[in-house]
LOVEXBA-351416 format. One record per residue (C-alpha): residue number from 0; residue in one letter; chain; x negated, y negated, z. Coordinates in pm, whole numbers. Layout:
BEGIN
NUM:a:A:X:Y:Z .
...
END
This chain:
BEGIN
0:m:A:-7478:-8933:3673 .
1:v:A:-7349:-8789:4003 .
2:n:A:-7523:-8906:4320 .
3:v:A:-7615:-8570:4473 .
4:e:A:-7757:-8726:4790 .
5:k:A:-7430:-8906:4855 .
6:r:A:-7229:-8585:4805 .
7:l:A:-7450:-8396:5046 .
8:w:A:-7397:-8668:5306 .
9:i:A:-7018:-8667:5264 .
10:l:A:-6991:-8286:5306 .
11:p:A:-7093:-8260:5676 .
12:v:A:-6876:-8559:5761 .
13:c:A:-6580:-8383:5607 .
14:l:A:-6661:-8060:5794 .
15:v:A:-6684:-8246:6125 .
16:g:A:-6349:-8406:6051 .
17:v:A:-6190:-8070:5979 .
18:i:A:-6333:-7919:6299 .
19:l:A:-6214:-8211:6508 .
20:a:A:-5872:-8189:6349 .
21:l:A:-5853:-7815:6419 .
22:g:A:-5967:-7869:6776 .
23:t:A:-5704:-8136:6827 .
24:a:A:-5437:-7912:6683 .
25:r:A:-5542:-7625:6906 .
26:a:A:-5543:-7853:7210 .
27:q:A:-5194:-7970:7126 .
28:d:A:-5086:-7606:7087 .
29:d:A:-5189:-7513:7444 .
30:p:A:-4849:-7476:7613 .
31:y:A:-4993:-7486:7966 .
32:r:A:-5209:-7797:7947 .
33:a:A:-4973:-8007:8158 .
34:l:A:-4941:-7734:8422 .
35:l:A:-5316:-7686:8440 .
36:d:A:-5375:-8057:8483 .
37:e:A:-5138:-8056:8784 .
38:v:A:-5360:-7808:8968 .
39:s:A:-5621:-8033:9127 .
40:g:A:-5700:-8159:9477 .
41:g:A:-5454:-8146:9766 .
42:l:A:-5334:-7788:9812 .
43:y:A:-5617:-7663:9592 .
44:a:A:-5907:-7852:9753 .
45:g:A:-6188:-7617:9853 .
46:a:A:-6049:-7319:9659 .
47:d:A:-6250:-7133:9394 .
48:v:A:-5945:-7018:9197 .
49:a:A:-5582:-7129:9188 .
50:v:A:-5277:-6931:9076 .
51:v:A:-5092:-7166:8843 .
52:f:A:-4801:-6926:8808 .
53:d:A:-4718:-6563:8877 .
54:s:A:-4405:-6435:8705 .
55:t:A:-4282:-6078:8744 .
56:d:A:-3982:-5943:8554 .
57:v:A:-3847:-5600:8651 .
58:r:A:-3585:-5408:8453 .
59:v:A:-3450:-5104:8637 .
60:e:A:-3277:-4820:8453 .
61:d:A:-2996:-4618:8611 .
62:s:A:-3245:-4338:8677 .
63:g:A:-3459:-4572:8887 .
64:l:A:-3728:-4595:8619 .
65:s:A:-3865:-4949:8621 .
66:h:A:-4025:-5159:8348 .
67:v:A:-4239:-5434:8501 .
68:t:A:-4379:-5723:8300 .
69:s:A:-4622:-5950:8482 .
70:h:A:-4740:-6288:8353 .
71:r:A:-5011:-6478:8545 .
72:l:A:-5218:-6788:8486 .
73:l:A:-5532:-6850:8695 .
74:k:A:-5734:-7170:8692 .
75:v:A:-6106:-7174:8767 .
76:l:A:-6190:-7457:9008 .
77:t:A:-6557:-7392:9093 .
78:w:A:-6859:-7200:8970 .
79:g:A:-6783:-6946:9243 .
80:g:A:-6442:-6895:9085 .
81:a:A:-6605:-6852:8745 .
82:r:A:-6824:-6573:8887 .
83:r:A:-6519:-6405:9040 .
84:l:A:-6349:-6398:8701 .
85:t:A:-6639:-6247:8511 .
86:a:A:-6406:-5953:8448 .
87:l:A:-6046:-5856:8519 .
88:r:A:-5965:-5532:8699 .
89:f:A:-5623:-5365:8675 .
90:d:A:-5559:-5066:8904 .
91:y:A:-5305:-4799:8815 .
92:d:A:-5215:-4437:8884 .
93:p:A:-5162:-4229:8569 .
94:a:A:-4964:-3974:8771 .
95:s:A:-4682:-4218:8840 .
96:n:A:-4708:-4511:8602 .
97:v:A:-4808:-4623:8256 .
98:f:A:-5009:-4944:8251 .
99:e:A:-5092:-5171:7958 .
100:p:A:-5278:-5504:7953 .
101:r:A:-5087:-5672:7670 .
102:k:A:-5240:-6015:7645 .
103:v:A:-5537:-6203:7788 .
104:v:A:-5614:-6560:7680 .
105:v:A:-5880:-6805:7797 .
106:h:A:-5758:-7166:7807 .
107:r:A:-6061:-7395:7796 .
108:a:A:-6075:-7723:7982 .
109:d:A:-6106:-7905:7648 .
110:g:A:-5772:-7760:7535 .
111:t:A:-5901:-7488:7308 .
112:v:A:-5757:-7138:7336 .
113:e:A:-5954:-6811:7305 .
114:p:A:-5766:-6481:7283 .
115:v:A:-5948:-6185:7438 .
116:d:A:-5923:-5842:7277 .
117:v:A:-5742:-5629:7538 .
118:a:A:-5831:-5316:7342 .
119:a:A:-6187:-5369:7466 .
120:a:A:-6083:-5291:7826 .
121:l:A:-6277:-4999:7970 .
122:d:A:-6091:-4727:8160 .
123:h:A:-6275:-4594:8468 .
124:p:A:-6195:-4389:8779 .
125:q:A:-6142:-4612:9081 .
126:p:A:-6407:-4588:9354 .
127:q:A:-6270:-4336:9603 .
128:r:A:-6353:-4215:9950 .
129:m:A:-6193:-3923:10133 .
130:i:A:-5893:-3919:9894 .
131:y:A:-5965:-3810:9538 .
132:w:A:-5639:-3819:9346 .
133:g:A:-5732:-3958:9008 .
134:a:A:-5645:-4327:9049 .
135:r:A:-5792:-4529:8764 .
136:m:A:-5866:-4888:8667 .
137:k:A:-5894:-5086:8347 .
138:v:A:-6177:-5340:8343 .
139:l:A:-6189:-5618:8085 .
140:e:A:-6493:-5843:8049 .
141:l:A:-6413:-6212:7994 .
142:p:A:-6609:-6477:7805 .
143:r:A:-6823:-6706:8018 .
144:l:A:-6596:-6939:8214 .
145:n:A:-6655:-7289:8347 .
146:p:A:-6471:-7491:8611 .
147:g:A:-6152:-7625:8455 .
148:d:A:-6098:-7318:8236 .
149:a:A:-5802:-7087:8292 .
150:v:A:-5719:-6722:8228 .
151:e:A:-5372:-6611:8121 .
152:m:A:-5280:-6244:8140 .
153:e:A:-4971:-6042:8060 .
154:t:A:-4935:-5678:8164 .
155:y:A:-4672:-5406:8143 .
156:k:A:-4615:-5118:8380 .
157:k:A:-4362:-4838:8362 .
158:g:A:-4305:-4610:8657 .
159:f:A:-4330:-4646:9032 .
160:q:A:-4593:-4705:9296 .
161:i:A:-4668:-4641:9665 .
162:a:A:-4416:-4353:9703 .
163:y:A:-4679:-4188:9920 .
164:l:A:-4486:-3894:10055 .
165:e:A:-4274:-3797:9760 .
166:e:A:-4163:-3482:9576 .
167:m:A:-4331:-3318:9276 .
168:l:A:-4310:-3509:8949 .
169:q:A:-4163:-3374:8628 .
170:d:A:-4373:-3341:8314 .
171:e:A:-4145:-3437:8025 .
172:g:A:-4153:-3789:7880 .
173:d:A:-4035:-4070:8107 .
174:e:A:-3910:-3819:8364 .
175:r:A:-4249:-3817:8536 .
176:y:A:-4228:-4195:8592 .
177:i:A:-3883:-4188:8754 .
178:p:A:-3921:-4243:9131 .
179:p:A:-3882:-3928:9341 .
180:m:A:-3565:-4063:9504 .
181:r:A:-3395:-4059:9167 .
182:g:A:-3153:-4339:9084 .
183:h:A:-3295:-4577:9343 .
184:y:A:-3538:-4865:9340 .
185:y:A:-3722:-5056:9609 .
186:d:A:-3997:-5314:9632 .
187:v:A:-4190:-5521:9883 .
188:v:A:-4285:-5853:9725 .
189:t:A:-4528:-6090:9897 .
190:f:A:-4537:-6463:9821 .
191:q:A:-4881:-6565:9943 .
192:e:A:-5228:-6478:9814 .
193:n:A:-5590:-6537:9904 .
194:d:A:-5586:-6824:9651 .
195:p:A:-5351:-7124:9656 .
196:l:A:-5035:-7058:9459 .
197:r:A:-4846:-7320:9257 .
198:e:A:-4544:-7100:9180 .
199:k:A:-4438:-6738:9203 .
200:v:A:-4115:-6599:9056 .
201:y:A:-3991:-6241:9088 .
202:t:A:-3686:-6128:8889 .
203:m:A:-3516:-5789:8903 .
204:r:A:-3243:-5682:8661 .
205:i:A:-3037:-5379:8758 .
206:s:A:-2699:-5225:8682 .
207:r:A:-2396:-5371:8860 .
208:n:A:-2335:-5016:8984 .
209:k:A:-2660:-5026:9182 .
210:p:A:-2658:-5340:9396 .
211:a:A:-2966:-5399:9608 .
212:q:A:-2982:-5527:9962 .
213:y:A:-3268:-5753:10057 .
214:s:A:-3404:-5972:10331 .
215:v:A:-3673:-6240:10358 .
216:y:A:-3938:-6221:10631 .
217:n:A:-4220:-6437:10766 .
218:g:A:-4103:-6767:10627 .
219:e:A:-3893:-6911:10349 .
220:v:A:-3840:-6771:9998 .
221:f:A:-3569:-6908:9769 .
222:s:A:-3331:-6660:9605 .
223:s:A:-3036:-6633:9368 .
224:l:A:-2804:-6357:9243 .
225:t:A:-2645:-6402:8900 .
226:l:A:-2473:-6187:8636 .
227:d:A:-2626:-6110:8299 .
228:d:A:-2397:-5905:8072 .
229:t:A:-2373:-5574:8260 .
230:l:A:-2660:-5646:8496 .
231:l:A:-2719:-5799:8835 .
232:v:A:-3009:-6044:8824 .
233:y:A:-3195:-6102:9150 .
234:t:A:-3444:-6390:9143 .
235:f:A:-3685:-6492:9419 .
236:w:A:-3929:-6780:9403 .
237:k:A:-4162:-6993:9610 .
238:r:A:-4374:-7296:9520 .
239:e:A:-4681:-7475:9657 .
240:v:A:-4811:-7196:9882 .
241:p:A:-5152:-7249:10047 .
242:a:A:-5417:-6978:10038 .
243:f:A:-5383:-6706:10299 .
244:k:A:-5648:-6744:10567 .
245:g:A:-5728:-6417:10739 .
246:e:A:-5848:-6384:11097 .
247:p:A:-6034:-6097:11266 .
248:r:A:-5816:-5820:11408 .
249:q:A:-5490:-5948:11266 .
250:p:A:-5201:-5716:11173 .
251:d:A:-5151:-5615:10812 .
252:h:A:-5093:-5916:10588 .
253:t:A:-4737:-5795:10519 .
254:d:A:-4654:-5882:10881 .
255:i:A:-4771:-6239:10825 .
256:v:A:-4713:-6368:10471 .
257:p:A:-4369:-6458:10331 .
258:k:A:-4215:-6149:10173 .
259:v:A:-3896:-6004:10030 .
260:v:A:-3802:-5643:10103 .
261:l:A:-3534:-5499:9875 .
262:a:A:-3383:-5155:9819 .
263:t:A:-3083:-4990:9656 .
264:v:A:-3070:-4720:9924 .
265:k:A:-2777:-4772:10161 .
266:d:A:-2952:-4709:10493 .
267:w:A:-3234:-4523:10664 .
268:q:A:-3009:-4225:10734 .
269:e:A:-2976:-4167:10359 .
270:k:A:-3353:-4192:10317 .
271:s:A:-3401:-3955:10612 .
272:r:A:-3172:-3688:10466 .
273:w:A:-3342:-3711:10127 .
274:f:A:-3688:-3680:10284 .
275:f:A:-3575:-3367:10468 .
276:q:A:-3420:-3208:10159 .
277:v:A:-3712:-3255:9919 .
278:n:A:-3968:-3121:10166 .
279:d:A:-3788:-2852:10363 .
280:t:A:-3899:-2556:10152 .
281:v:A:-4275:-2619:10165 .
282:f:A:-4311:-2519:10531 .
283:a:A:-4244:-2146:10488 .
284:a:A:-4499:-1929:10668 .
285:d:A:-4661:-1609:10545 .
286:d:A:-4791:-1320:10755 .
287:a:A:-5134:-1481:10799 .
288:i:A:-4984:-1804:10933 .
289:r:A:-4743:-1621:11163 .
290:a:A:-5034:-1421:11307 .
291:a:A:-5241:-1738:11351 .
292:a:A:-4951:-1913:11526 .
293:r:A:-4911:-1628:11775 .
294:d:A:-5284:-1628:11842 .
295:i:A:-5294:-2007:11899 .
296:v:A:-5025:-1996:12172 .
297:r:A:-5121:-1663:12325 .
298:g:A:-5065:-1673:12701 .
299:l:A:-4883:-2008:12692 .
300:k:A:-4524:-1993:12822 .
301:d:A:-4451:-2365:12843 .
302:e:A:-4317:-2526:12523 .
303:d:A:-4517:-2845:12574 .
304:a:A:-4835:-2642:12607 .
305:q:A:-4754:-2448:12290 .
306:i:A:-4686:-2769:12094 .
307:a:A:-5012:-2919:12218 .
308:a:A:-5205:-2602:12129 .
309:v:A:-5074:-2608:11771 .
310:l:A:-5150:-2979:11739 .
311:h:A:-5508:-2939:11860 .
312:w:A:-5572:-2635:11643 .
313:t:A:-5453:-2828:11338 .
314:a:A:-5651:-3140:11428 .
315:q:A:-5973:-2949:11484 .
316:n:A:-5945:-2712:11188 .
317:i:A:-5793:-2906:10896 .
318:r:A:-6048:-3148:10753 .
319:y:A:-5923:-3486:10628 .
320:s:A:-5999:-3477:10256 .
321:g:A:-5755:-3553:9974 .
322:i:A:-5879:-3302:9721 .
323:s:A:-5710:-3289:9382 .
324:m:A:-5454:-3015:9323 .
325:g:A:-5345:-3113:8973 .
326:k:A:-5065:-3322:8825 .
327:g:A:-4876:-3544:9062 .
328:e:A:-5145:-3537:9330 .
329:g:A:-5063:-3772:9613 .
330:y:A:-4692:-3738:9551 .
331:t:A:-4650:-3372:9641 .
332:l:A:-4620:-3225:9988 .
333:h:A:-4839:-2919:9966 .
334:p:A:-4711:-2589:10107 .
335:g:A:-4843:-2500:10449 .
336:t:A:-4986:-2179:10304 .
337:m:A:-5206:-2383:10068 .
338:t:A:-5336:-2608:10346 .
339:f:A:-5400:-2306:10569 .
340:q:A:-5615:-2155:10295 .
341:d:A:-5796:-2474:10191 .
342:r:A:-5842:-2609:10546 .
343:a:A:-5826:-2962:10402 .
344:g:A:-5573:-3229:10318 .
345:v:A:-5450:-3578:10397 .
346:c:A:-5200:-3679:10663 .
347:k:A:-4898:-3522:10491 .
348:d:A:-5083:-3191:10455 .
349:i:A:-5219:-3196:10810 .
350:a:A:-4870:-3277:10942 .
351:g:A:-4729:-3002:10719 .
352:m:A:-4972:-2751:10867 .
353:s:A:-4847:-2824:11221 .
354:i:A:-4485:-2807:11101 .
355:t:A:-4544:-2470:10934 .
356:l:A:-4711:-2323:11244 .
357:l:A:-4446:-2456:11483 .
358:r:A:-4159:-2334:11266 .
359:a:A:-4326:-1993:11260 .
360:l:A:-4299:-1999:11640 .
361:g:A:-3929:-2084:11629 .
362:f:A:-3941:-2459:11690 .
363:t:A:-3715:-2701:11503 .
364:v:A:-3960:-2939:11338 .
365:y:A:-3931:-3213:11075 .
366:p:A:-4173:-3430:10877 .
367:t:A:-4166:-3796:10967 .
368:m:A:-4264:-4116:10787 .
369:t:A:-4449:-4392:10970 .
370:m:A:-4658:-4701:10904 .
371:a:A:-4990:-4740:11084 .
372:g:A:-5091:-5101:11136 .
373:a:A:-4778:-5285:11019 .
374:r:A:-4406:-5322:11081 .
375:v:A:-4136:-5136:10892 .
376:e:A:-3848:-5372:10825 .
377:k:A:-3480:-5282:10859 .
378:i:A:-3422:-5281:10482 .
379:p:A:-3471:-4912:10381 .
380:a:A:-3753:-4964:10131 .
381:d:A:-4052:-4731:10134 .
382:q:A:-4295:-4908:10370 .
383:f:A:-4496:-4610:10489 .
384:n:A:-4860:-4506:10473 .
385:h:A:-4868:-4209:10709 .
386:c:A:-4693:-3878:10781 .
387:v:A:-4643:-3728:11128 .
388:v:A:-4438:-3458:11301 .
389:a:A:-4113:-3460:11500 .
390:v:A:-4031:-3161:11723 .
391:k:A:-3662:-3148:11814 .
392:r:A:-3605:-3033:12170 .
393:q:A:-3302:-2855:12313 .
394:d:A:-3158:-3179:12453 .
395:g:A:-3164:-3338:12105 .
396:t:A:-3460:-3567:12171 .
397:y:A:-3778:-3565:11966 .
398:t:A:-4134:-3506:12077 .
399:m:A:-4359:-3690:11833 .
400:i:A:-4702:-3550:11751 .
401:d:A:-4969:-3666:11507 .
402:p:A:-5239:-3409:11426 .
403:t:A:-5416:-3645:11182 .
404:w:A:-5510:-3885:11465 .
405:a:A:-5570:-3606:11718 .
406:p:A:-5924:-3477:11652 .
407:y:A:-6106:-3490:11987 .
408:a:A:-5806:-3648:12159 .
409:m:A:-5615:-3515:12459 .
410:a:A:-5281:-3679:12378 .
411:v:A:-5040:-3527:12125 .
412:w:A:-4963:-3880:12006 .
413:s:A:-5249:-4126:11977 .
414:r:A:-5239:-4408:12230 .
415:a:A:-5348:-4633:11940 .
416:e:A:-5015:-4564:11764 .
417:g:A:-4780:-4716:12020 .
418:e:A:-4480:-4915:11895 .
419:q:A:-4513:-4778:11540 .
420:h:A:-4192:-4748:11341 .
421:i:A:-4083:-4400:11234 .
422:v:A:-3811:-4235:11027 .
423:v:A:-3763:-3864:11096 .
424:g:A:-3657:-3658:10794 .
425:s:A:-3366:-3456:10935 .
426:p:A:-3054:-3290:10785 .
427:e:A:-2829:-3520:10990 .
428:g:A:-3014:-3836:10890 .
429:e:A:-3203:-4056:11138 .
430:d:A:-3222:-4432:11172 .
431:l:A:-3539:-4639:11192 .
432:d:A:-3694:-4593:11536 .
433:a:A:-4017:-4681:11715 .
434:i:A:-4269:-4511:11940 .
435:r:A:-4267:-4631:12299 .
436:t:A:-4510:-4888:12435 .
437:f:A:-4812:-4745:12615 .
438:t:A:-4931:-4923:12927 .
439:a:A:-5285:-5042:12989 .
440:d:A:-5323:-4788:13269 .
441:e:A:-5265:-4507:13017 .
442:n:A:-5585:-4609:12834 .
443:q:A:-5858:-4637:13093 .
444:t:A:-6236:-4630:13074 .
445:h:A:-6438:-4609:13395 .
446:v:A:-6816:-4661:13413 .
447:d:A:-6960:-4587:13756 .
448:l:A:-7329:-4647:13830 .
449:k:A:-7502:-4542:14149 .
450:g:A:-7873:-4598:14195 .
451:e:A:-8165:-4717:14402 .
452:v:A:-8416:-4993:14330 .
453:n:A:-8763:-4932:14473 .
454:a:A:-9018:-5188:14589 .
455:a:A:-9167:-5210:14238 .
456:g:A:-8830:-5301:14086 .
457:d:A:-8773:-4964:13920 .
458:l:A:-8419:-4828:13914 .
459:e:A:-8325:-4462:13934 .
460:g:A:-7970:-4338:13938 .
461:a:A:-7676:-4183:13760 .
462:i:A:-7400:-4319:13541 .
463:t:A:-7069:-4134:13526 .
464:i:A:-6823:-4222:13249 .
465:t:A:-6462:-4103:13237 .
466:g:A:-6147:-4212:13060 .
467:t:A:-5779:-4152:13001 .
468:g:A:-5576:-4188:12683 .
469:y:A:-5768:-4376:12417 .
470:g:A:-6055:-4437:12656 .
471:d:A:-6113:-4062:12669 .
472:t:A:-6071:-4032:12291 .
473:r:A:-6332:-4300:12216 .
474:l:A:-6586:-4129:12439 .
475:r:A:-6524:-3779:12300 .
476:r:A:-6545:-3892:11940 .
477:i:A:-6867:-4085:11971 .
478:l:A:-7032:-3773:12114 .
479:a:A:-6861:-3530:11876 .
480:y:A:-6938:-3731:11563 .
481:t:A:-7302:-3788:11658 .
482:s:A:-7525:-3500:11557 .
483:a:A:-7692:-3303:11836 .
484:r:A:-8027:-3426:11703 .
485:d:A:-7923:-3792:11742 .
486:r:A:-7736:-3782:12073 .
487:g:A:-8049:-3833:12281 .
488:r:A:-8141:-4138:12077 .
489:l:A:-7785:-4272:12111 .
490:l:A:-7778:-4244:12489 .
491:s:A:-8132:-4381:12526 .
492:g:A:-8024:-4680:12320 .
493:w:A:-7742:-4748:12562 .
494:l:A:-7980:-4732:12858 .
495:a:A:-8224:-4969:12688 .
496:n:A:-7974:-5245:12757 .
497:i:A:-8052:-5203:13127 .
498:a:A:-8430:-5210:13078 .
499:p:A:-8641:-5169:12763 .
500:d:A:-8827:-4865:12899 .
501:a:A:-8522:-4692:13047 .
502:e:A:-8500:-4320:12973 .
503:v:A:-8254:-4036:13012 .
504:v:A:-8367:-3782:13269 .
505:k:A:-8068:-3556:13211 .
506:a:A:-7745:-3588:13014 .
507:s:A:-7446:-3361:13064 .
508:w:A:-7082:-3364:12966 .
509:t:A:-6784:-3137:12990 .
510:t:A:-6673:-2938:12684 .
511:l:A:-6576:-3177:12405 .
512:d:A:-6292:-2964:12270 .
513:d:A:-6143:-2875:12608 .
514:f:A:-5834:-3096:12603 .
515:s:A:-5689:-2970:12931 .
516:k:A:-5876:-3230:13136 .
517:p:A:-6052:-3565:13082 .
518:l:A:-6409:-3567:12959 .
519:v:A:-6684:-3648:13209 .
520:l:A:-7021:-3777:13083 .
521:t:A:-7305:-3803:13335 .
522:l:A:-7642:-3964:13266 .
523:n:A:-7924:-3933:13517 .
524:f:A:-8178:-4197:13429 .
525:r:A:-8475:-4406:13534 .
526:a:A:-8529:-4768:13433 .
527:p:A:-8882:-4895:13510 .
528:g:A:-8899:-5271:13545 .
529:y:A:-8524:-5316:13585 .
530:a:A:-8567:-5573:13864 .
531:l:A:-8826:-5848:13849 .
532:q:A:-9030:-5935:14157 .
533:a:A:-9149:-6293:14194 .
534:g:A:-9314:-6344:14531 .
535:d:A:-9048:-6292:14792 .
536:r:A:-8774:-6300:14527 .
537:l:A:-8602:-6011:14351 .
538:l:A:-8419:-6084:14026 .
539:l:A:-8177:-5835:13873 .
540:s:A:-7860:-5820:13661 .
541:p:A:-7540:-5609:13658 .
542:a:A:-7660:-5277:13518 .
543:a:A:-7331:-5095:13446 .
544:v:A:-7183:-5376:13236 .
545:q:A:-7509:-5432:13049 .
546:f:A:-7517:-5060:12974 .
547:a:A:-7168:-5075:12822 .
548:f:A:-7251:-5378:12608 .
549:a:A:-7484:-5152:12407 .
550:n:A:-7169:-5016:12241 .
551:a:A:-6870:-5238:12307 .
552:r:A:-6646:-5029:12082 .
553:a:A:-6715:-4706:12271 .
554:f:A:-6616:-4874:12596 .
555:q:A:-6299:-5044:12462 .
556:m:A:-6427:-5400:12485 .
557:v:A:-6271:-5634:12227 .
558:n:A:-6577:-5840:12140 .
559:d:A:-6506:-6019:11810 .
560:l:A:-6346:-6327:11966 .
561:k:A:-6564:-6615:11848 .
562:a:A:-6289:-6858:11748 .
563:e:A:-6169:-7101:12014 .
564:e:A:-5810:-7086:11890 .
565:r:A:-5598:-6855:11679 .
566:h:A:-5304:-6889:11441 .
567:s:A:-5194:-6528:11385 .
568:e:A:-5129:-6236:11617 .
569:l:A:-5426:-6042:11754 .
570:m:A:-5405:-5667:11692 .
571:v:A:-5613:-5457:11933 .
572:w:A:-5426:-5127:11863 .
573:n:A:-5397:-5023:12225 .
574:s:A:-5367:-5185:12565 .
575:r:A:-5651:-5088:12795 .
576:v:A:-5820:-5113:13134 .
577:v:A:-6199:-5096:13156 .
578:r:A:-6345:-5062:13506 .
579:f:A:-6708:-5099:13608 .
580:t:A:-6822:-5003:13955 .
581:e:A:-7182:-5031:14065 .
582:s:A:-7367:-4944:14384 .
583:l:A:-7740:-5023:14413 .
584:r:A:-7948:-4956:14723 .
585:l:A:-8211:-5231:14741 .
586:p:A:-8547:-5247:14919 .
587:k:A:-8501:-5353:15280 .
588:g:A:-8462:-5711:15384 .
589:y:A:-8321:-5880:15073 .
590:r:A:-8037:-6132:15085 .
591:f:A:-7863:-6336:14813 .
592:t:A:-8012:-6682:14773 .
593:e:A:-7662:-6782:14664 .
594:s:A:-7373:-6542:14696 .
595:p:A:-7195:-6472:14363 .
596:e:A:-6839:-6598:14339 .
597:d:A:-6556:-6352:14297 .
598:k:A:-6345:-6421:13989 .
599:d:A:-5988:-6353:13884 .
600:q:A:-5930:-6488:13535 .
601:g:A:-5630:-6437:13308 .
602:g:A:-5260:-6374:13331 .
603:e:A:-4989:-6138:13206 .
604:t:A:-5154:-6076:12868 .
605:a:A:-5515:-6013:12970 .
606:g:A:-5753:-6072:13256 .
607:c:A:-6085:-6001:13420 .
608:e:A:-6131:-5956:13796 .
609:i:A:-6478:-5942:13953 .
610:s:A:-6605:-5894:14306 .
611:t:A:-6962:-5862:14436 .
612:a:A:-7095:-5786:14785 .
613:l:A:-7422:-5705:14962 .
614:k:A:-7388:-5507:15284 .
615:k:A:-7650:-5307:15473 .
616:g:A:-7890:-5319:15181 .
617:v:A:-7639:-5194:14924 .
618:l:A:-7535:-5426:14641 .
619:t:A:-7189:-5337:14511 .
620:s:A:-6992:-5489:14228 .
621:s:A:-6654:-5413:14080 .
622:l:A:-6510:-5545:13755 .
623:e:A:-6172:-5477:13595 .
624:y:A:-6119:-5594:13236 .
625:r:A:-5761:-5558:13120 .
626:i:A:-5560:-5615:12802 .
627:n:A:-5191:-5545:12858 .
628:q:A:-5053:-5557:12504 .
629:r:A:-5125:-5388:12172 .
630:t:A:-5032:-5693:11968 .
631:i:A:-5097:-6032:12124 .
632:p:A:-4922:-6349:12005 .
633:a:A:-5140:-6646:11918 .
634:s:A:-5020:-6812:12239 .
635:g:A:-5185:-6533:12443 .
636:y:A:-5520:-6549:12265 .
637:d:A:-5676:-6779:12524 .
638:q:A:-5620:-6515:12794 .
639:v:A:-5782:-6239:12586 .
640:k:A:-6077:-6455:12493 .
641:g:A:-6108:-6583:12850 .
642:a:A:-6114:-6228:12986 .
643:y:A:-6388:-6126:12745 .
644:d:A:-6590:-6443:12804 .
645:t:A:-6573:-6380:13179 .
646:l:A:-6691:-6022:13125 .
647:k:A:-6976:-6135:12901 .
648:e:A:-7081:-6410:13141 .
649:f:A:-7096:-6158:13425 .
650:a:A:-7311:-5922:13215 .
651:g:A:-7554:-6202:13138 .
652:q:A:-7600:-6342:13485 .
653:t:A:-7906:-6293:13704 .
654:w:A:-7876:-6227:14075 .
655:s:A:-8146:-6390:14285 .
656:l:A:-8230:-6229:14619 .
657:k:A:-8485:-6337:14877 .
658:k:A:-8661:-6124:15132 .
659:g:A:-8618:-6226:15489 .
660:s:A:-8355:-6412:15685 .
END
């Protein structure tokens, strides 16, 4: 007789044994277990996620078409990292590349391996603002992760990317994924991420007939060049890279992290000629544009005045909006006739509108590539994010204008775009160049307050605000971009910094779109309770500076300087001088209980100079806050912070005056 009870007991034991055996086998099959175990402590301490490896293999065809295979392994270190990796997002542009997530695998901390079905990835439009060109993303939900787990992913991309200012794409087969500068390839490869990185390897295989030039920037990256059958094999790698730590107001990360810039193009002159050739035909004018051009410059004999008039018309009339125009959007320079009709476009279209109008007037004008917010390196790879305009003068020099950055700005070139690199697209071919440096005195803001304090401590007076360069631009824009309904509330809010019950008696300003002279804003106001009376004492604070602190940005004050020290450059976009002058007539008989000290803080990079005096019943103060550079090295940070701290300390002080001798 068979013992059924015994058989039933043996069965689960056997099943457990099989499961354990399978688990052990799967653990032994995990090829990355040893690598994953290495990623702990040290470099990875405090991180939520670590990049175990990042391997990119690029195969470039003679046409320039690239096939990019990426293989990454991420390890989850904390519950915060597990939340971050709830899903994977892969961005791509169907107009210029094919993208496929080929493999995603979860490697559990216990050694088990769980493949994820990549076919389950959802395809969505990317969130977009102001530019609506059809960029998409694939989103793949992952199983619940725990600290110690890892995610492996392999993707494939065919095509090109960035190529922001390029020619129209073809429609047949792989032709549409060949880069616009056919037969060439470029890339900018960074070797530092927001997470610590154990190893990154980038390999490019290309025909021996198309050698690439490259250079390494911002640190050390190892490299090799070998031969593989008929190909050149470029390999770049870096190991044990700490997480990138960002700081407020730093330049673009590509100016800071280790990177390799490579390109098959010979030099910038070749790139310049190509850019001219592919775009030259789109700037033809029709009768409507020619008539508009004549009307814009009517009565203007001076060439500079005509150029400025065209720039301002374009800036004020072509709205920044990247509307979709069909296939290849974002990679086509639209004809000027189209932009003139639509009255909308992005920088390349806005620049193209100015070029079309100026050419209709007989000027020699070319489109120009530039990069706002970052360097362009000497290697002629596409490193641009912006399009501007170059007007060639009779002496062969160029006048640079930028209508995209010119709404409500007097200057034809924004004072916040100094030192930017440019490449003009001309038939002769131009080298990499840069915009000149703008001085602090070219970007001034002046706040002048004159008033009288009565015996009750109430202040009545007027504030006059003027500016030059970017100081003028900031002031114009804050008024122009505030609705008429809300302007009163805006200005009252500024005055409330002087006294809670302060009110605008009258506000007036010169015409916002009159760019022939600086804007002047005048506020007549009253501020009940500005000064506090305490017996024979009168307590009050600097009114003009307190007024400006209501909107530090509007008055060009760099105020996000909390850190005591800095490791990267500080990017403030434009040098500037901000001046505050104040004159208050006080009730008779008051004297300082302790005279304020004059201050002169700073040096060559930045500074703050303050003087205060009381003569014949009139309290005057003068403050000059200055930043002399657009980009400040870490070594100059203490001067910038010191200047701001001095300014802030002055705004927060209380003057004590006593009546009598």
